[in-house]
C-alpha positions in Angstrom: 0.2 -0.2 0.4 3.0 2.0 1.1 4.4 1.7 -2.5 1.4 2.2 -4.3 1.2 5.6 -2.5 4.5 6.4 -3.2 3.6 6.4 -6.8 0.8 8.7 -6.8 0.9 11.7 -7.7 0.0 14.5 -5.4 -1.7 16.5 -7.3 -4.7 13.7 -6.9 -7.7 15.4 -4.8 -11.1 14.0 -4.2 -12.5 16.7 -6.8 -10.9 15.4 -9.4 -14.3 14.4 -11.0 -15.4 18.1 -10.0 -16.1 21.0 -12.8 -14.8 23.2 -10.2 -11.3 24.3 -10.9 -8.3 23.9 -8.3 -7.1 26.9 -7.0 -3.5 25.3 -6.6 -1.1 22.8 -8.1 0.9 20.2 -6.5 4.6 18.8 -7.4 6.8 17.1 -5.2 9.8 18.5 -3.8 12.9 16.1 -5.4 15.8 15.7 -6.5 18.4 16.0 -3.4 15.3 16.0 -1.1 14.3 12.2 -2.3 17.8 11.1 -1.4 17.8 12.9 2.3 14.5 11.2 2.5 15.7 7.9 1.4 17.5 7.6 4.4 16.2 10.2 6.8 12.9 11.9 7.7 12.3 15.6 7.5 11.5 17.2 11.2 11.3 20.8 10.3 12.0 23.2 7.1 11.7 27.1 6.9 11.4 28.7 3.3 13.4 32.0 2.2 13.0 33.8 -1.1 16.4 32.7 -2.1 16.7 28.5 -0.9 15.3 26.0 1.6 16.4 25.3 4.9 15.3 21.3 5.6 16.4 19.5 9.1 15.9 16.0 9.9 15.2 13.5 12.5 19.3 12.7 12.5 20.4 15.9 13.3 21.6 17.1 9.9 20.0 21.0 8.3 20.6 21.0 4.4 20.5 24.3 2.4 18.3 23.4 -1.3 17.5 25.4 -4.4 13.7 25.6 -5.4 14.2 22.6 -7.1 15.1 20.5 -4.4 19.2 20.3 -5.0 21.5 20.5 -2.0 24.0 23.5 -2.1 25.2 22.7 1.5 25.2 20.3 4.3 25.7 20.9 7.9 26.1 18.5 10.8 24.2 19.5 14.0 23.4 17.4 16.2 23.3 13.3 16.4 19.5 13.9 17.0 16.4 15.5 15.7 16.5 19.4 14.7 13.4 20.8 16.2 13.4 24.1 14.7 15.4 26.2 11.9 14.7 30.2 12.0 16.5 32.4 9.3 16.4 36.4 9.3 15.1 38.4 6.6 18.2 38.7 4.5 19.2 34.9 4.8 22.3 35.2 5.8 22.1 34.1 9.3 20.3 30.8 10.9 19.5 29.4 13.9 19.2 26.0 14.8 17.8 24.1 17.8 17.9 20.4 18.2 16.1 17.8 20.8 19.8 17.2 22.8 19.3 21.0 24.0 22.0 22.2 21.5 21.6 26.0 20.3 23.0 27.5 17.3 22.7 30.5 15.4 25.6 31.3 13.4 25.9 33.3 9.7 26.3 31.4 6.3 28.5 33.7 4.7 30.7 34.9 7.8 32.7 33.2 11.1 30.2 34.6 13.6 28.3 31.6 15.3 26.8 31.2 18.9 26.8 27.8 20.7 24.8 26.6 23.5 23.5 23.7 25.7 20.5 23.0 27.3 20.2 20.6 30.2 16.5 20.1 28.0 15.1 19.7 24.8 15.0 23.3 22.9 11.5 23.0 20.8 12.0 26.5 19.4 14.4 29.2 17.8 13.5 32.5 16.0 16.2 34.9 15.4 15.3 38.7 14.9 14.1 39.4 11.5 17.3 42.2 11.1 19.7 39.8 12.7 22.2 40.9 10.2 22.4 44.4 11.4 24.5 45.0 14.5 22.5 46.7 17.0 19.9 44.1 16.6 21.8 41.2 17.3 19.4 39.2 19.4 17.4 35.9 19.6 14.9 33.8 21.3 15.2 30.2 22.2 11.9 28.2 23.7 11.9 25.4 25.7 10.5 25.2 29.5 11.3 29.2 29.4 11.3 31.5 26.7 14.7 33.2 26.9 16.1 36.5 24.6 19.9 36.7 24.0 21.1 39.8 23.1 25.0 40.3 22.2 26.4 43.2 24.5 29.6 44.2 25.4 32.7 42.8 24.2 30.5 40.4 21.9 29.0 38.5 24.8 25.6 37.4 25.2 23.3 38.2 27.9 20.1 36.2 28.1 17.0 37.2 29.6 13.9 35.3 30.3 10.9 36.4 28.7 8.6 34.1 30.1 8.1 30.6 32.3 6.0 28.6 34.4 3.2 27.3 32.0 5.1 24.8 30.3 7.0 24.0 27.6 7.5 26.7 24.4 6.1 25.2 21.6 6.4 27.8 18.6 7.7 31.1 18.5 7.1 33.7 15.3 9.1 37.3 15.4 7.8 39.7 13.1 9.0 43.3 13.1 8.9 44.6 17.1 6.7 41.5 18.0 7.2 38.0 19.3 4.2 35.5 19.4 4.8 32.6 21.2 2.5 29.2 22.1 2.8 27.3 25.2 0.3 24.7 27.0 -1.9 27.5 28.3 -2.4 30.0 24.8 -0.4 32.4 22.8 1.2 35.5 23.9 2.5 38.5 22.2 5.6 40.5 23.6 6.4 44.1 22.3 9.8 44.4 22.1 10.4 48.1 22.2 8.3 48.5 25.3 9.1 45.2 26.6 5.5 44.8 27.9 3.4 41.5 26.7 0.3 42.9 25.0 -2.3 40.1 25.3 -3.0 36.5 26.7 -5.2 34.3 23.8 -6.2 31.4 25.7 -6.6 27.7 23.7 -9.9 26.6 23.1 -9.8 23.0 23.1 -7.6 22.3 26.2 -8.6 18.4 26.1 -6.2 18.0 23.0 -2.4 17.3 23.8 -0.2 20.5 23.1 2.8 18.1 21.9 0.5 15.7 19.9 -1.6 19.0 18.4 0.7 21.9 18.2 -0.3 25.4 18.1 0.7 27.1 14.7 1.5 30.6 14.5 1.5 32.9 11.1 2.4 36.3 10.8 -0.1 37.5 8.0 2.0 41.4 8.4 3.4 43.6 10.9 0.1 44.0 13.2 -1.5 40.7 12.0 -1.4 37.2 13.9 -3.1 33.8 12.6 -3.3 31.3 15.2 -4.6 27.9 14.3 -5.1 25.5 17.3 -6.8 22.2 17.4 -9.8 23.2 15.2 -10.3 26.8 16.0 -8.4 29.5 13.8 -8.1 33.0 15.3 -7.1 36.0 13.4 -5.9 38.7 15.5 -5.1 42.2 15.2 -2.3 44.4 16.9 -3.8 47.9 17.1 -2.3 51.1 19.2 -4.4 52.0 21.9 -5.6 55.2 22.7 -3.8 57.5 25.6 -6.8 58.3 27.3 -7.1 54.6 27.5 -3.7 53.8 28.5 -3.2 54.0 32.1 -1.0 51.4 33.5 -1.9 49.6 30.3 0.4 48.5 27.5 0.2 51.1 24.7 -1.0 48.2 22.3 -3.9 45.7 22.5 -5.0 43.0 20.3 -8.6 42.0 19.0 -9.7 39.1 17.5 -11.2 39.8 14.3 -12.3 36.6 13.1 -12.8 33.5 14.4 -14.0 30.4 12.7 -13.7 26.3 13.7 -12.5 23.8 11.1 -13.8 20.4 10.3 -10.3 18.7 11.1 -7.4 19.3 12.9 -5.0 22.3 12.1 -1.4 21.2 11.0 -0.1 24.7 9.2 -1.7 27.8 8.5 -0.5 30.4 5.2 -1.9 34.1 4.3 -2.9 34.3 0.5 -3.9 37.6 -0.2 -7.1 38.2 1.9 -8.0 34.3 2.1 -6.2 31.4 4.4 -4.3 28.6 3.2 -5.0 25.8 6.2 -3.1 22.4 6.1 -5.6 20.0 8.1 -4.5 16.7 9.6 -7.5 14.0 9.0 -8.9 10.7 10.6 -11.4 8.9 9.6 -13.1 5.2 9.9 -11.9 2.2 7.7 -14.2 0.9 5.8 -12.3 -3.0 5.7 -11.6 -2.6 9.5 -13.8 -0.3 10.7 -11.0 0.9 13.0 -10.2 4.9 13.0 -6.9 5.4 10.9 -5.0 8.2 9.5 -6.3 9.8 6.0 -4.6 12.3 4.1 -3.7 15.6 4.9 -6.4 18.2 3.2 -4.7 21.7 2.1 -8.1 24.2 2.2 -8.6 27.3 0.8 -10.9 29.6 3.1 -12.3 33.1 3.0 -12.3 34.1 6.9 -15.9 35.7 7.8 -16.4 37.3 11.1 -18.0 34.1 12.7 -17.6 31.7 9.5 -15.6 30.9 7.0 -16.4 30.3 3.3 -14.8 27.0 1.5 -13.2 28.5 -1.7 -11.5 25.2 -2.3 -10.3 21.7 -0.5 -7.8 19.3 -1.7 -6.8 16.0 -0.5 -2.8 15.0 -0.5 -1.2 11.9 -1.1 2.1 12.1 0.3 4.5 9.7 1.1 3.5 7.5 4.3 0.7 9.5 5.5 -1.0 6.6 7.3 1.5 6.5 9.8 1.9 10.3 10.4 0.9 12.3 13.3 -0.9 16.0 13.6 2.3 16.9 14.7 4.5 15.3 11.7 3.0 17.9 9.3 4.0 21.5 8.7 3.5 24.8 6.2 5.7 27.0 5.4 5.4 29.7 2.4 7.5 32.0 0.1 5.2 35.5 0.8 7.0 36.8 -2.5 6.1 33.9 -4.8 2.7 32.9 -3.3 4.3 28.6 -2.8 3.1 26.9 -0.1 5.3 23.7 1.3 3.7 20.7 3.1 6.7 19.1 5.2 6.0 15.7 6.4 8.5 13.0 7.6 9.0 11.2 4.4 7.5 14.1 2.2 8.0 17.4 1.1 5.0 18.6 -1.5 5.2 21.8 -3.2 2.1 24.0 -3.9 1.4 26.9 -5.6 -1.1 28.9 -7.3 -1.8 28.1 -10.9 -1.4 30.5 -13.4 -3.3 30.7 -16.7 -1.1 27.7 -18.3 -2.5 25.5 -15.4 -6.3 27.5 -15.8 -6.1 25.8 -19.9 -4.5 23.0 -18.8 -7.5 22.4 -16.9 -9.9 23.7 -19.2 -8.6 21.5 -21.3 -8.6 18.6 -19.3 -12.4 19.3 -19.1 -12.7 19.5 -22.8 -13.8 22.9 -22.3 -11.9 24.0 -25.3 -14.2 27.4 -26.4 -13.3 28.7 -22.9 -9.7 27.3 -23.1 -9.1 29.2 -26.8 -10.6 32.6 -25.1 -8.4 32.5 -22.1 -5.2 31.8 -24.0 -6.2 34.8 -26.4 -7.0 37.2 -23.5 -3.5 35.9 -21.7 -1.3 35.6 -25.2 1.3 37.7 -23.8 1.7 35.9 -20.7 1.2 32.5 -20.9 4.3 30.0 -21.6 3.2 26.5 -22.3 0.3 27.0 -24.0 0.0 28.0 -28.0 -3.2 29.5 -29.2 -3.0 27.8 -32.9 -2.6 24.4 -30.9 -5.6 24.7 -28.7 -7.2 25.6 -31.7 -6.8 23.1 -33.8 -7.3 20.9 -30.5 -11.0 22.4 -30.5 -11.4 21.5 -34.3 -10.6 18.2 -33.6 -13.0 17.6 -30.9 -16.0 18.6 -32.5 -15.4 17.4 -35.2 -15.4 13.8 -33.0 -18.6 15.0 -31.3 -19.8 15.5 -35.2 -20.2 19.4 -35.0 -19.1 19.5 -38.3 -20.7 22.7 -39.1 -19.1 24.4 -35.9 -16.0 23.1 -36.5 -15.8 24.5 -40.2 -16.9 27.8 -38.8 -14.0 27.2 -36.1 -11.7 27.0 -38.9 -11.7 30.9 -40.2 -10.7 31.7 -37.0 -8.4 29.6 -35.7 -6.6 28.7 -39.4 -6.6 32.1 -39.8 -4.0 32.9 -42.6 -2.4 29.7 -42.8 -2.7 27.6 -46.3 -1.0 24.6 -45.1 -2.8 24.5 -42.6 -6.5 25.1 -44.0 -5.4 22.1 -46.8 -4.5 20.0 -43.9 -7.8 20.0 -42.7 -9.6 20.5 -45.9 -8.2 16.8 -46.8 -9.5 15.6 -43.2 -13.1 17.1 -43.7 -12.3 15.3 -47.3 -11.7 11.9 -45.2 -14.8 12.3 -43.2 -17.0 13.2 -46.0 -17.8 16.5 -44.6 -16.5 19.2 -47.4 -20.1 20.2 -47.6 -19.3 21.7 -44.3 -16.3 23.5 -44.6 -17.1 25.1 -47.8 -18.6 28.1 -47.0 -15.7 29.1 -44.6 -13.0 28.7 -47.1 -10.9 31.8 -47.5 -11.7 33.6 -51.2 -9.4 36.1 -50.7 -6.0 36.7 -48.4 -5.1 33.7 -48.2 -6.3 31.5 -51.9 -5.7 28.0 -51.2 -4.4 25.7 -54.0 -7.1 25.6 -57.1 -7.5 21.6 -56.4 -9.2 22.2 -52.5 -11.9 24.4 -54.4 -12.3 22.2 -57.5 -12.1 19.3 -55.2 -15.1 20.5 -53.5 -17.1 21.8 -56.1 -16.8 18.0 -57.1 -18.4 17.0 -54.1 -21.3 19.2 -54.5 -21.9 18.3 -58.2 -22.1 14.9 -57.3 -24.7 15.3 -54.9 -26.0 18.9 -54.6 -26.7 20.7 -57.7 -28.4 23.9 -55.9 -25.2 23.9 -53.4 -22.9 23.3 -56.6 -25.4 26.6 -58.1 -24.2 29.0 -55.1 -21.0 28.0 -54.3 -20.4 29.3 -57.8 -22.3 32.8 -57.4 -20.1 33.1 -54.3 -16.8 32.1 -55.1 -14.9 34.3 -57.5 -14.3 32.5 -60.7 -10.1 32.8 -60.3 -10.3 30.5 -57.3 -10.7 27.3 -59.6 -9.7 26.2 -62.8 -13.0 27.4 -64.8 -12.5 25.2 -68.1 -12.7 21.9 -65.8 -15.3 22.6 -63.5 -17.3 23.5 -67.2 -16.6 20.4 -69.0 -17.5 18.8 -65.4 -21.1 20.2 -65.0 -21.0 19.5 -69.5 -21.2 15.6 -68.6 -23.8 15.9 -66.1 -25.8 18.0 -68.5 -25.6 14.9 -70.7 -27.0 13.0 -68.2 -30.3 15.6 -67.5 -30.4 18.3 -70.3 -33.0 20.0 -69.1 -31.5 21.0 -65.4 -32.4 24.6 -64.7 -29.9 25.2 -62.5 -27.1 23.4 -64.0 -28.1 25.3 -67.1 -28.0 28.2 -65.2 -24.6 27.2 -63.3 -23.5 27.1 -66.8 -24.3 30.3 -67.9 -22.2 31.5 -65.2 -19.3 29.9 -65.5 -19.3 31.0 -69.6 -19.7 34.4 -67.8 -16.3 33.9 -65.7 -14.5 32.7 -69.1 -15.4 35.7 -70.9 -18.1 33.5 -73.4 -20.6 36.0 -73.6 -22.8 34.4 -76.5 -22.9 30.8 -74.9 -23.6 32.4 -72.0 -26.3 34.8 -73.3 -27.7 32.0 -75.6 -28.7 30.0 -72.1 -29.9 32.8 -71.0 -32.3 33.7 -73.2 -33.1 29.9 -73.3 -34.1 29.9 -69.3 -35.5 33.4 -70.0 -33.4 34.4 -67.0 -34.0 37.7 -65.5 -30.1 38.4 -65.5 -30.0 38.4 -69.1 -30.3 41.9 -69.4 -27.7 42.6 -66.5 -25.4 40.4 -68.5 -26.3 42.4 -72.0 -25.3 45.6 -70.2 -22.3 44.5 -67.7 -20.8 43.0 -71.0 -22.1 45.1 -73.7 -23.1 42.3 -75.6 -26.0 44.3 -77.9 -23.9 42.9 -81.3 -24.8 39.4 -80.0 -28.5 40.3 -79.6 -29.1 41.4 -83.1 -30.8 38.4 -84.2 -32.3 37.7 -80.8 -34.7 40.5 -80.3 -37.4 38.7 -80.1 -36.2 36.1 -77.6 -35.8 39.4 -75.6 -39.4 40.6 -76.2 -40.9 37.3 -75.5 -38.7 37.3 -72.2 -39.4 40.5 -70.9 -41.0 43.0 -73.5 -40.8 46.0 -71.1 -37.7 45.6 -70.1 -35.9 44.7 -73.8 -37.8 48.0 -75.3 -36.2 50.2 -72.4 -32.5 48.4 -73.4 -33.4 48.4 -77.1 -34.7 52.3 -76.8 -31.4 53.4 -74.2 -29.3 52.1 -77.0 -30.1 53.0 -80.3 -26.4 53.9 -81.5 -25.8 50.1 -81.1 -29.1 48.5 -82.3 -31.1 51.0 -85.0 -34.6 51.4 -84.6 -35.2 50.7 -88.3 -33.1 47.1 -87.0 -35.7 46.8 -84.3 -38.3 47.2 -86.2 -37.2 44.7 -89.4 -36.2 41.9 -87.0 -39.7 42.3 -85.4 -42.0 42.4 -88.9 -43.1 38.9 -88.5 -44.4 39.6 -84.7 -46.3 43.0 -84.9 -47.9 43.0 -81.5 -44.1 43.5 -80.1 -43.7 45.3 -83.4 -46.3 47.8 -81.6 -44.6 47.9 -78.1 -41.6 49.2 -79.1 -42.8 51.9 -81.7 -45.6 52.8 -78.8 -42.3 53.1 -76.4 -40.8 55.1 -78.9 -43.4 57.4 -79.7 -43.8 58.3 -76.1 -40.1 58.8 -75.8 -39.5 61.0 -79.1 -42.8 62.0 -81.1 -40.3 62.1 -84.5 -38.0 59.8 -84.0 -39.9 56.7 -85.6 -42.0 59.5 -88.2 -41.2 57.2 -91.1 -43.1 53.8 -89.0 -46.5 56.7 -87.6 -48.3 55.3 -91.5 -47.4 51.7 -90.2 -48.4 52.7 -86.2 -52.2 53.3 -87.2 -52.6 50.0 -88.4 -50.7 48.6 -85.2 -52.9 50.8 -82.6 -56.4 49.7 -84.4 -55.4 46.1 -84.5 -53.6 46.1 -80.8 -54.3 49.1 -79.1 -57.2 51.1 -79.6 -57.7 52.9 -76.6 -54.4 55.0 -77.6 -55.1 55.4 -81.2 -56.8 58.5 -81.0 -54.1 60.3 -78.4 -51.5 59.1 -81.3 -53.8 60.6 -84.3 -53.8 64.0 -82.0 -50.4 63.7 -81.1 -48.5 62.8 -84.3 -47.6 65.6 -86.9 -46.2 63.2 -89.1 -49.3 60.6 -89.7 -51.0 60.5 -92.8 -54.2 61.9 -92.4 -55.9 60.2 -95.6 -54.5 56.8 -95.3 -55.4 57.2 -91.3 -59.1 58.4 -92.3 -59.4 55.2 -94.9 -58.0 52.5 -92.4 -60.3 54.0 -89.6 -63.4 54.2 -92.2 -62.7 51.2 -93.0 -62.9 49.6 -89.1 -65.7 51.7 -88.6 -63.8 53.9 -86.1 -66.3 56.3 -85.2 -64.1 59.3 -82.7 -61.0 58.6 -84.8 -63.3 59.3 -87.7 -64.7 62.0 -86.1 -60.9 63.5 -85.2 -59.7 62.9 -88.6 -62.5 64.7 -90.5 -62.9 67.7 -87.8 -58.5 67.9 -88.7 -58.8 67.9 -92.4 -61.7 71.0 -91.8 -64.5 68.6 -92.8 -66.5 69.7 -89.8 -70.2 69.4 -91.2 -69.6 65.6 -92.2 -67.6 65.0 -88.9 -70.8 66.3 -86.8 -72.9 64.5 -89.3 -71.3 61.5 -88.0 -71.2 62.2 -84.6 -75.3 62.6 -85.0 -75.9 59.6 -87.0 -73.3 57.4 -85.5 -73.2 58.4 -82.2 -76.2 59.8 -81.5 -74.5 61.8 -78.9 -76.3 65.5 -78.5 -73.3 66.3 -75.4 -70.5 65.2 -78.0 -71.9 66.8 -80.4 -72.5 70.1 -78.6 -69.2 70.1 -77.3 -67.7 69.1 -81.0 -69.8 72.5 -81.9 -68.4 74.6 -78.9 -64.4 73.4 -80.1 -65.0 74.4 -83.6 -67.0 77.9 -82.6 -68.7 78.0 -86.0 -72.3 79.6 -86.5 -73.0 77.3 -89.1 -72.2 74.0 -87.4 -75.0 75.6 -84.8 -77.3 75.5 -87.8 -76.6 72.4 -88.8 -76.7 71.2 -85.4 -80.0 72.8 -84.7 -81.8 71.6 -87.7 -80.8 67.8 -87.0 -82.2 68.1 -83.9 -85.6 70.2 -84.2 -87.5 67.0 -84.7 -85.8 64.9 -81.8 -86.8 66.0 -78.2 -83.9 64.5 -76.5 -81.6 66.6 -79.0 -83.8 69.6 -78.5 -83.5 69.0 -74.3 -79.8 68.9 -74.8 -79.4 71.7 -77.1 -82.0 73.9 -74.5 -79.6 72.6 -71.9 -75.9 74.1 -73.2 -76.1 76.2 -75.4 -77.3 79.3 -74.0 -74.0 80.9 -73.7 -72.9 80.1 -77.5 -76.1 80.3 -79.3 -79.1 83.0 -78.7 -81.5 80.3 -77.7 -84.5 82.0 -79.2 -83.5 80.4 -82.3 -83.8 76.9 -81.6 -87.3 77.9 -79.6 -88.6 79.9 -83.0 -87.4 76.6 -84.5 -89.7 74.2 -82.0 -93.2 72.7 -83.6 -96.0 73.3 -81.6 -97.5 70.5 -79.8 -93.9 68.6 -79.6 -93.5 67.2 -76.3 -90.2 67.8 -74.8 -88.9 66.3 -71.8 -88.1 68.3 -69.1 -88.6 71.4 -71.1 -90.0 73.6 -67.9 -86.4 72.6 -66.5 -84.3 73.2 -69.6 -86.2 76.6 -69.7 -85.9 77.4 -66.0 -82.0 76.7 -66.9 -81.8 78.9 -69.9 -83.0 81.9 -67.9 -80.9 81.2 -64.9 -78.0 80.8 -67.6 -79.2 84.7 -68.8 -79.7 85.7 -65.1 -76.1 84.8 -64.1 -74.9 86.2 -66.8 -76.4 89.5 -66.4 -74.8 89.5 -62.7 -71.4 88.7 -64.2 -71.3 91.9 -66.2 -72.7 94.2 -63.6 -70.3 92.8 -61.2 -66.9 93.3 -64.0 -68.5 96.7 -64.1 -68.7 97.4 -60.6 -65.1 96.3 -60.4 -63.6 98.3 -63.2 -65.5 101.4 -61.7 -63.6 100.9 -58.4 -60.5 100.3 -59.5 -60.5 103.6 -62.2 -61.6 105.5 -59.2 -59.0 103.8 -56.9 -56.2 104.8 -59.3 -57.4 108.0 -60.3 -57.0 108.5 -56.3 -53.7 107.6 -56.4 -52.6 109.2 -59.7 -54.3 112.7 -57.9 -52.4 111.8 -54.7 -49.1 111.7 -56.3 -49.0 114.5 -58.7 -49.9 116.4 -55.3 -46.8 115.4 -53.6 -43.7 118.0 -53.9 -40.6 117.7 -56.1 -37.1 118.5 -54.8 -35.2 120.7 -56.7 -31.7 121.2 -55.7 -28.1 122.6 -57.1 -27.3 118.9 -58.6 -30.7 119.5 -61.0 -29.9 120.4 -64.3 -32.9 122.5 -67.4 -33.1 119.8 -69.8 -32.8 122.4 -72.8 -29.6 124.4 -72.0 -28.3 121.7 -69.5 -27.2 124.1 -67.1 -27.7 123.7 -63.6 -31.4 124.4 -62.8 -30.8 127.1 -60.0 -28.5 130.0 -60.4 -25.0 130.4 -58.8 -26.4 133.9 -56.9 -29.6 133.1 -55.1 -30.0 136.8 -55.5 -30.8 137.1 -59.1 -34.4 136.1 -59.8 -35.4 133.3 -62.1 -38.3 131.2 -63.2 -38.4 127.5 -63.6 -40.8 124.9 -64.4 -41.3 121.3 -63.6 -43.0 118.2 -64.9 -44.6 115.4 -63.5 -42.2 113.4 -65.1 -40.0 114.9 -63.3 -38.2 117.2 -65.9 -37.1 120.7 -64.8 -36.6 123.6 -67.8 -35.9 127.1 -67.0 -39.2 129.3 -68.3 -36.9 130.7 -70.9 -35.7 127.7 -72.1 -38.7 125.9 -72.4 -40.4 126.1 -76.0 -44.1 127.8 -76.4 -46.9 125.5 -77.4 -48.7 126.9 -80.8 -52.0 125.7 -79.2 -54.8 127.6 -77.4 -54.8 125.5 -74.4 -53.5 126.7 -71.3 -52.2 123.6 -70.5 -48.3 123.1 -70.6 -46.7 119.9 -72.0 -43.1 118.1 -71.3 -41.0 118.6 -74.4 -39.3 115.4 -73.6 -41.7 113.2 -72.9 -43.9 114.6 -75.9 -41.4 113.9 -78.3 -40.6 110.2 -77.3 -44.7 109.7 -77.3 -44.6 108.8 -73.5 -47.2 110.6 -72.9 -47.1 114.7 -72.2 -46.9 115.3 -68.2 -48.7 118.7 -67.6 -46.5 121.2 -65.5 -46.7 120.7 -61.4 -44.8 123.5 -60.3 -43.5 126.6 -61.2 -41.3 128.3 -59.2 -40.8 131.8 -59.6 -37.9 134.3 -57.5 
């Protein structure tokens, strides 16, 4: 059983199967330690940031490096080494043994102190700053706690710090504070004031202190952690307020955290704001039902005021754990690196905080590849053991094994990046498992580009089993990724088996387009009546290829085809299009109609042909065409309309040709529409037409009613009323006469209203003119006489002058103004009268 346990790894724990990640990792300290513990047993160990010091049951002290290699050996005593103490510099060491021997010496100097006691010395602790001359102090613990200080003449002077409460079993010195444990409890001494500042009694006095020793640990200079039995206390040393001192020490201790554990405590160490606890465990054997020693546990707990929260818990397999007692285990730690050393008689195990590499290891072990990949990407600058690419490849393999082929293929994009070799390797892997389709969507198409063979291989896979998928890839992939000729031949071979397959035909057309064989592509598109045919023609300027395919294009989509042909008249002429559509007059009409809508003059030579086409295929647009066309032969149009008995068009043509009376007659006889006849007469505004209309309608009462209702504003109704025969019954005659009278009254009212408006406007304008003419006109030195062009005002203001100013703002000297020959007293401006602007009468005559 012991041999088996020696071969087991220390990182095994009861939580191996748990999904919760451990906080620490473990490894056995080997090399020189293994050699030592094969012949001897470890009794104690002290950790410095530079090296380790290991004491054994045979009285040896070994200095080790962090890998466990022996760097120095000291034969201190023939019996067990109880304690090793180092100062902070690591230059001085204190050693005590079971035979009462105490040594304090320099590792790099000849300085040395020896002392022999008559009882076993369990503890020695050198001052943390022993390297300094005024701190040459150390304490020993047996039945008494003795302080040794080097004084005058380099002599060491002992003094008793404490005695009378049993053996001193543990001492920890930090800064100016010494904490020690005896059978009764834990004391703390302030070395500055030489006063004991607290006594923390142990809780369970039933436990033998030699079998279940007290564990002490300074977290910092003022925080002491005490573990004894299954109880943990965290004490804080605080300064006492001056008003509270009296005869009390100037410091006191407050217990800030206190809780119990499930097992007996063998060692304590701080980890940030948490605690690392080494526990001794006993359990009942399932076979013998006898209590036996179990594997020790290393727990990380979060202290709470009255309890604790377990963060992690590991059961450690150390050599010979079945024979160890609680006092055989020790826990030492290196503050700078968060290393924890579990010391047992036959084994030394190192616990380390797990780094990111360890975290990734655990994730990979639990097959959490996605999280492992994310963690590696976040910490890619700090991880040393793992590579993102290796994790990614493992992730892809894992997904493939699980059958998640699409997800595996998608991850290839991110993981493989621009590595063409890996891409090609993965493609072949997917081919082996028959999943090329899964990876096809994610293959790189630009930067990087794989070998053409890869893409051809995927296309062939789709061509064998999925025509739609094949067509999709051809659309999405650039044509230069693969050998187009090979793929075209493969499609042609498949079309031999299924010649009418639209998907393959369309894909073949796209391949021909990539290969710039546009003629073949166009034939296929036209055969398939594919919507992209027009885009293909425009994009690649294939108008020369469609000269003989105009009918096919029109049959496919006449609207788009006509627009395209009209937009590109310079490439396919109107005459060519009309010629191609000669045997399809309905399509010819669509083209010519659209052409006429765009420009009434471009297709003028075909206007005569269009008359028949409109009459045959588009009767509603014939009359608008006849109205808008200026190149249409009226005689031919009239002939066609008369042949087809198209009354409205014939009426229009007759009126346009000046034969209004025949047109009116046709309206009345053929259409028998009095309203239309009246409207026609109104348009022509010809008295003879009104006369003809009245004569035709005089014996037809409905026509008379229509005339009475509509001609009041164009023809004197009396002319019609006088001609009505007596005794003729006319429908709604009274209403018609009333309407005539109302229309007459309305005309009278309109005329009177217009007259009032004109009179009001004339009066308003007259008043405005009068106000304007009443205004004065400014005359100053800058104004000149319009006749002699000299200043209008004399330079000498004392001289007399006479000025005439007209409303048109022209000014004259009185003597320069021409005298009118008329007898009228009104004078007119010579300038405005000469220019026929309308003479302005004088508004002001100035004399002085």
